[in-house]
N, C-alpha and C positions, 0 to 999 in steps of 0.2 A: 357522170365522167367515166370513160372507158381508161384503162390504165394503158399508157403508150406500147406499142410494141415494137416500134423502131429501133435499128440498133445505137445503142446509147454510147458505145465505145468509140472513142476518139482518140487520135494520137496524142492529144494533151493529155489524156490519161495515163501514159506509161510512165512516165516520172512519178505521179503519185502512188500508183500501183507499186513500183519498184520501192519506194521508200518504206510502203506498209510492209511489204515482204522483207526488207533487209530488217527492219526492226522486228519483226515478229520472231524472225528466224534466229536473230543474234540473241532475243531476248530466251529462247529456248537453250540455247548453248550455255550462256553466261549469267543469267540472271540468278541471283541469290534468292535463298529461301529466306523470308523475312520473319516467318512465324513458326515457333516450335509447333503450333497445335497443326499447323499442315502437316507436319512431319509424323507425330505420334498419332493424330487422330485419322489419319488419311493414306501416308503413304505406308506406315507402319502395317495397318491392317490389310491393304494391297498384296503388300510384299508376302503377307500371312496367306493369304488366299492363293498366292503364286506358287510359293517355296515353301510353305508349311511352317515357318515360325517368323515372328515379329513381336513388338513390344503393345502390349495392351493398355490402355487408358480406363480409368474408372467408367468414362461414358459408354465403354462397351461391354460392360458387365450387364448382365441379364436383369440384374436388380433395378438400372437405372436404364438402360437401353435408351439412350438418347443419341445415338449413332446409327445412320442406317446403312446395312449392308447393301440396300438395293443400290445405292448411289455410287457405290464401288464396284457393281459387276458389269456396266457396258466396258469399265477401263480394263477388267480382269479380262473380258473376251476379247478386247483389242488386243491384249499384250500376251494372253496364254500363246498362241502359236508361236511368238518369238520365242518364249522360252522352250517350247517344245522343241523348235528348230535347234536352239543353243545347246539342248540336252544332248539332242541327236550328233551334232557336231562334236562337242565334248568327247562324246563314247567312240566318235568315228574318226577324227581328225583334230588334233590337239592344234594345228597351225591354223585351223579355221575355227576357232572356240571364241565366244564372245562373252564379255564381261556382264555381270547381272544387273551393272548400272546402265547398261545401254536400254534395258528396259525403262528405266526411269527416263530418259531421252525420248523414247518412243511416246509413252503418256504424255510428257510436256508438248512433244510436235504436235499430237492429237488435240491438244488442249488450245495451243496458240492457232493452230488451224481451222477449229471450230471457230474461234474469234474472228480470225482474218476473213473467213467466208462471210459472216454476219456484218462484218464491217464494209466489204465490198457489195454486199447486197444492200445494206442501207444507202451506201453510196449512191449507187444505180437507181435506188427507188427515190432518192431525193434529185436527181439528174431527173428523172422522167416526170416528175410533179412538178419541179421548178424549172422548167428549161430557160435558159439563157442568164442563169443566176449562178453566184459564188457560192451559195450555200453548199452545195455538195462537196466542193473542193476545200473548202474551209473545214467542213467536218473531217474529212480523210485527212487531211494534214495535221488536225489537231489529236484525232484518234492516233495516227501513226507516231506522233513525238512526245505526246504527253508520259512523262514517267510512271502517273498511277497506271494508265493502261500497258505499260511495259511490263509490270511485275504482276498487276492483275490477271493478264492475259494467261498466264501460265503456270497459276497457283492452283494445287488441287485441293481447293478449298469449296464449299457449297455457296458462299458469296460470290466466289469468281465464276461459278456457274452461273449463277444469279445475273452477274454482270452481261455473261455471254446470252442467255435467254432473254435478257432486256433487250438487246440489240435486235434479234429475231421480231420481238414483240413490236419495237417502234417501227419496223419495216412493214406488219401487218396494219398497224395503225393507220400508217400513211395511205394503206391502199383502202382500207375501210371508210376514211374519212371522204376520199376523193370519189369512191363509188358507190360507198353507202350499200355495199352488198355485205350481207351479215355472215357469211363465209370466212370474210376477214376480221372481222369483231370476234370470230370463234378462235380465228390462228391467233390471236393475240392473246387471247384467254389461256388457250393451250400452252403458249410458252409461258406465261405468268403462273399458271398452275405448276407446269414442270419446275420451274424455278423455286416455288413456293412449297410443294411437296416433297418433290426428288431433291431439292437442294435446301435451302433455307427458308423456313415458315415465314419469317417477317417480311420476305420481299412480295409476298401477297399484297402487302399493303399499295405495292407500285401500280397495281390493276385498278385500284379506286377509283380515279379521273375515268378512265374507259367505261368502266361499268355504269358511273353516275351519267358520263353523256351518250352511251347509247340507251340507258333507259329514259333520259329525256328525250331523244330523237324519237324513240318509239312511242312515249306518250303522247307526243305533238302529231303523229302521225293519224291518218284516218283508222286504222286498225290498232289502234294504242295498245289495248290490253294483248290481242292475239301476238303482235310483236314483241311487247315485253315479256309476255310469258315464255315466247319461244327462245328469247333470249336468256331468260332466268335457267329454263330447264337445260338447255343447249349447254351453258356454263357448266351447271350443276354435273350433266353428264360427263362432262370432258375431265372435271376435277374427280367426281368420283370415279372414274375409270383407271386415271394415273393412282389414286390413292388405294385403291383395290390391289392394284398389283405391286405398290410397295409394301402395303400390309401384309400381304400374303408372302411374300419374300421375306421379310424382315421375322415375322411371327413363326416361319417355317425353321429360319436359322436361328432364332432365341429360344424354340421350342415355348412359345409363351405369346399370347395376343400382344402385340407391339404396335403401337400407332406413333412411330417416332416424331413426326412432325408435332402431335400434340404434347408428347413427353417433352420435348425442346421447349415449346410454348410454356408448360407447366412449369419447369424447371427455371426457365428464366424471368417469368412474372408472376404466376400467382403462388407457385411454393418458395420464392426467394426470400430469404431473411437474412439476419446478420451471420450466421453459420454456414449458410449455402446460400447458391446462387452467383450470379455474375461477380458480384460487387467485392466477393472475396477475394478477387485476384486483382484489386487495385481500380481506384475511382480517378479521373482526371475532369479539368475544367473544359468548356466547351471551347476554349482557345486551343486545346489539343487540336481538334479536328481542323480549325483555320489554319494552323501552321502544317498541319499535315497535306492539306489540299492545297496550299501555297507551295509545298516542296514539290509536290507531286505533279502539279498542272501549272505552277507559275502564274504568269498573265493570263492565260485560259481559264483560271479558277476565277480571277476578278472579272472578267468577260463574263463567264457564265453567270454569276451572280448577279451584275449589273444586268444581265438580260432578264432575270425573273420579272424586274420591274420595268426597265425602259422597252424591251422587246415590243410589248402591247402598244406601248404609248407611241413609237416609231411607225408600228404599222398603220394604227389609226392614221398618223401624220403621213404617211406615205400614201394611204389611199386618198387622202384629200388631194395631196400633191398631183397624185395620178390623174384625177377627174380634170383638174386644172390644166395638165399638160395635153390630156388628148383634147381640151377644147382650144388648143393652141396650135399643137404639132399633131402630125401622124406617124406613129411609130409603132410597128408591128409587136415590137418586144417589149412595151410597155404593159399591155394587160397579161402578158405570160408569165410576169414577175408578180404580179397581184394575186397569188394563189393564196400566200402564207395568212391566214386570216386569225384573228386574235382567239377564235375559240380552239384552232390548232394548235397556237403557240401554248394556249392554257393547257390543253389536252398531254401535249409533249412535255412540258417543263413542270405541271404540279407535282407530279411523284418526286421530283428532287426535292420541291418544298416540303412535302410530307415528311419525306424520309429524314430530312436537315432536322425537322421539328421533333420526330420520334426519337431519333438516335442521339441529338442534342440535349434531350431530357434524362437521357438515362447516365447515370454516375459512372458506370463501367464503359470505356471507349476503347477501341481499337480501331486501328487504321482499316482493317480489312472489313471492318462493318461498313463501311463506305464505298467498297466495290462495285453494289449494284446499280449506283447513280454514276459512275465514273461515265458511261456512255451519252448520259442525259448532261452532264458538266460540258463534254466537248460539243455536243448539239445545241446546247444553250448559247454558249459562245459563238456558235457558228450563225445561228439566228440573228444574234445580236449585230454581227458584222454585214449578214447580210441585207439587214435592215438598215444599217448605217450605209453601207454602199448604195442601196436605194435611194436614199435619201439625197446623197451626194450626186448621184447620176440625176436626180430628178431637177436638184438645182442648176445641174449644168446645162440641162436641156432648156430650162425656163431663161436662163440668162448668159447661156452660151460661155460659161467659166471652163477653165482648163480642166482636163482629167489628169493633167500630171502630177499635180498635188495629192489625189486620190492616188494615184501608182506609187508614189513613193513613200504613203503612209502605210500602204500594204506592205511594200517590200521591207521597208524598216521593222513594221509587225513581225513578219515571217522570220526574218532574219534573228530579230532578238529571241522569239519563241524558240525557234530551232536549236540556237545555241546554248542557251537556257537547258532546254530540255535533255538535248543529248549530251551535254555537260554533265547532268543530273544522273542520267541512265549510264554513263561510261563510269562516273564514281562507282555507282553501285555494283557494275562489273567487276572492276579492277580492285575495289577496296574491300570488299567483304564476300568473297566468292570462293575464298580459300577453302573452306571445309567440303565444298564439290569435288575439289581438285586433291585435296590431301589423302583422302579416303581410297582414292583410286590407287593409292601406291601402296596398299596392302598386298602382299605376296599372293600370288595365284593358289599357292598351297597353303596358305595359313591356315591354322587352327585354334582354338581356344577364345577366351575373352578379349574382346576388344572393348578396351575399358574407358570412360570419362567420368570426369568428377565435376569441377566447377562449369566445364564446357559442354554438359549434357544438352543444353536447350538449341545448340548449334549443328548438333549431328544430323547428317543429309538425308538419313531414312538406310535402312539395312539393305536397300539396292546396291548400296555401295560395299557389302560386305562381299568378298570374292566366291565363297563356298559356303555349302549346308555344314562345315565344320567351324564355323565362326559366328559367335554371336555378341550382340552389344551388352554390357555389364556395366552397373553404374557403382562407384565407390565413394567414398565419405567426402563430402563437400561441406560448402557453409550454406548449401540450398535447403531448407527445411519444410519445404512442401510437400505434397505427394508425389512420388514419381511413377512412371508407367511400370507395370508388371509385365509377364509374358504369355502369349496364348499357349495355350495346352497344346504340346505337341504329340505326334504319334497317335492320334485320336483320328476320328472321322470329321469333318468339317462341321456338322451341325453338333455332334458331343463336344467338341472344341469350344465353339461360340455360345454354346447353352450352359455351359459351365460356369459355375459361379468362383470367380477369383477371390481368393483371401487377400486381407489388408486393402481392400478399396474402400473408398468412402467418398461423399460430393462435398467435402468440408476443407479438402486441401490439407488434410493432417498427414503429418509425417508417417511414414511405417518403414521401420528399418529393415523389414524383409525384403524389400526392393534393391537392397545392396549386397556387395559381394565383398569379400577381403580383397585387398589390395595384391596379396600374394597369389590370387588364382588370375592376374591377368597376364596375358602375353602380349597385349600391345595396348598402347596408353596413347590418346591424344590431350594436348595443353596447349596452353599458352606460356611464353615466358614472362610472366608477371608474378609478383612476388605472392607466396601462399599463405594461408591462413594457419599455421601450425595448431593453434588451440582448437579450431574445429575438426581437426583429423586430415586437412588437405596435404598431399604428397607432392614434395617438389623432386620434380625430374629433369629441368630444364636451368641454366644457369649463364649469365651472359659474364663476359671477362674480357681481359686484354687480347685473348686468342680467338675469340666470337663466341658464338653460340656454342655451348657445349652442355652434354648430359651430366646432371649433377649426381647422379647414381653409376657406379662402375659397371653394373649389372645390366644397364640399359643403353640402348644406342638408338641415335636420331636416325630414322629411315629418310623422312622427307619434312621440307617445313617450305610455309608460303607467308607472305607478307599480308596481313590483316591489320588494318586502320584502326587504332586506339582513337576512339572519338571523344574519350573522357581527358586525352591530355592534348589533344590536336585544337588548333584554333585558327580562326581566319576563314574567309567565304572558301578555301580548299577544303574545309572539313564537309561542305555541302554538296561542292559542285566539283568536276574535274577541270584541273589546269595542268599543263606540262610544268614539268619541275622546275625550269628554268624561269617560268613566272613567278614561282613562290616568293621570290624576295620583292617582287613588285606589289603585289597583292596583299602582302604582311600575312601570309598564311605559314604556319607551322604545323605540319603534319607528322605524326609520331605513329609508330606501328608495331603490334605484336608479331611475334614469330608464332605462326599457328602450325604445330607440329604434330607428326606421328611418331612414335618412338616404338621399339620392341625389345624384348629381353634379348640379351647379346647372344645366348646359347640357341635360340632359333633362327638369330641373323648366321649365326658360324656353321648351321645345318645346313 
């Protein structure tokens, strides 16, 4: 079967595409950073590549080398022209100077755009292969509004990169399934290999259904051995070529043979024990993932997992029903919607089941671990509704029942999912994005240490430090794990990256060398919550009848923003956004931190 070459764009596509564009671009501007691992393992090294300084985690020590510099190089190449332009403007015309954090948003824009293009590509692939169906529109709607895609699409994480690559792989799988041309299978293998080798090694597991399906098809053909061998060698060549490039880059920069994907696997699986490995950072029950998926996808999540079981059953029912219809009526649309076979459903959805089994069994669980299957969750929900719609359409053709009920059910479902999803996303935008805004109030001519204590994990990255004369520094707090150190400065790139930093370990053991004395701080970021004096935390904020004030006469508040205190808040408004006037009706009581930037008064007076 040839891939349709007709113009697939229709006027009905305008609104769904505008919704997708709005969600992705608003995410670029407003979405919080939900994981400190994203900042210290990816944004900080990228800042180091661009500006010559940044925080270094133990993962980037050549002793362990479980983070790939090859992963960051494309973003470096993307943003370095901006920094060169910014440097030129700063030297020639201060009126046109650009803050470094603009580079942060340039990268975010590129991340969001990569995912957006993939979503639109898959949308039109679905339109092409499933004419006269609702499948493509359900997918695009779910992908646009789901909160999981909203924050997963712009995170600078390998798991987010795997999310993006998986979208492109699914498009290639659809082309392969309907044409049986091997080049499309190789296209999918390329995207899976890129996701697993350049991004996150565990995402290679998503390729297993495609591999077994393709080998099965090859072995059933007349030239079984030849076709199977061609697929195996071709796939190995694609993965091997990508791996060679990655190993060459990382080995050059680390100044030692470094196969980072292998190192990640060894650390997390084979060499993990009670003292090292992912479990030392905490363990969670399986319900942790269920709650996260329910928050990030609401009804889409339930539809998706129902689809794992019911979509193949409904597909079989619809095929039977289709045969009955065609024997009684003539409808050119009937055969056009019957191309979603059970084998294709399994091929598309089995990766989600495999992923849930693998990561559900792991004691250490994090929200970002599920990013790679987010597109499949949306697709699974769309397939289920597509099959339900097909069943209802078939029954209505046989028994002349009204389509009004079906239409009303679709509208109710769309409205409910839209309202819940947008409410959740706005809640994250408004309630937790204060760190992205507060650091931008550092003066352009600031210098010295910008210190954090207990709020170290909400630091948005050194892209928000205004110039090369400021550095992030950690002061004593209640945290007793291993904090990041600093990349070696004023040295060549290879020399800095290949240097073995002091005080690093893979057991999350505290190292006092990562702290500075509070007296060395020029700026400080904290929340107006009680401090723990016994562990050495410093109190700089106090609430009084006059409002929020500095608790130390030597310090002055520069800027504060509200940040939801989730521990003290209660009600459904703790999870979803509702206008303030509704809080009393929905029994919501929201409490806020003041997330503040302070400066020493002598600096402000200057």
